[in-house]
C-alpha positions in Angstrom: -9.7 -13.5 -1.6 -9.5 -10.6 -4.4 -8.2 -7.1 -3.8 -8.6 -4.2 -6.1 -7.0 -0.7 -6.0 -8.7 2.1 -7.7 -8.9 6.0 -7.3 -11.2 5.5 -4.3 -8.8 3.4 -2.3 -8.4 -0.5 -1.8 -11.0 -3.0 -1.8 -10.8 -6.7 -0.3 -13.6 -9.2 -1.1 -14.1 -12.9 -0.5 -17.1 -15.2 -0.9 -18.6 -13.7 2.6 -17.4 -10.5 3.4 -16.0 -7.1 1.7 -13.8 -4.4 3.0 -13.0 -1.1 1.7 -10.6 1.3 2.6 -10.2 5.1 1.4 -6.7 6.3 0.6 -7.1 8.6 3.9 -7.2 5.4 5.9 -3.3 4.6 4.8 -0.3 6.7 6.0 2.3 5.3 3.7 3.8 1.9 2.0 6.7 -0.3 1.8 7.8 -2.1 -1.0 10.0 -5.4 -1.0 10.6 -8.1 -3.6 7.9 -10.3 -2.0 5.4 -8.2 -0.8 4.0 -4.5 -0.5 2.9 -3.3 2.7 0.1 -0.4 3.4 0.3 1.0 6.6 -2.8 2.0 8.3 -3.0 5.7 9.8 -5.3 5.1 12.4 -3.9 2.2 14.1 0.1 2.4 15.2 1.9 -0.7 14.0 -1.2 -2.0 11.9 -0.7 -2.7 8.2 -2.2 -4.7 5.4 0.0 -6.9 2.9 -0.4 -7.6 -0.8 1.8 -10.3 -1.8 3.5 -9.2 -4.9 2.9 -12.7 -6.6 -0.6 -12.2 -6.6 0.2 -9.0 -8.9 -0.1 -10.4 -12.5 2.2 -8.7 -15.0 4.7 -6.0 -14.9 2.0 -3.4 -16.3 -0.3 -4.4 -13.3 2.5 -3.8 -11.0 3.5 -0.4 -12.7 -0.2 0.8 -12.7 -0.5 -0.2 -8.8 2.9 1.7 -7.8 1.5 4.7 -9.6 -1.8 4.6 -8.0 0.2 4.2 -4.7 2.6 7.2 -5.3 -0.2 9.3 -6.5 -2.2 8.7 -3.3 0.3 8.0 -0.7 3.8 9.3 -1.8 6.8 7.5 -2.6 7.4 4.2 -0.7 8.7 4.7 2.7 11.2 1.9 2.0 11.6 0.3 -1.5 13.7 -3.0 -1.6 15.6 -2.4 1.1 16.1 1.3 0.8 14.6 3.6 3.5 13.8 7.1 2.7 14.7 8.4 6.1 13.2 12.1 5.3 9.7 10.3 4.6 10.0 8.6 7.7 10.6 11.5 9.8 7.9 13.4 8.2 5.5 10.8 8.6 6.6 10.3 12.3 6.3 14.1 13.1 2.9 14.5 11.2 
């Protein structure tokens, strides 16, 4: 499985299929030591995961974080630190 992020959104591809999501498909993101979780807007509780072990290099990780912040805002949770104002804002939107 290969995934890529761009100004247009997120793309997953394997030998038999390809899936694309525009940034508008996501309501936020969460980051831990081992995974980045993208929360889907249209489905309560649905999410996509990106294992951080699949991110090659610190520069790639920083570019990924920059894209996420640009299109989705700061992480709702970063390494265990909850941004309660963000969660409240997303829940009431």
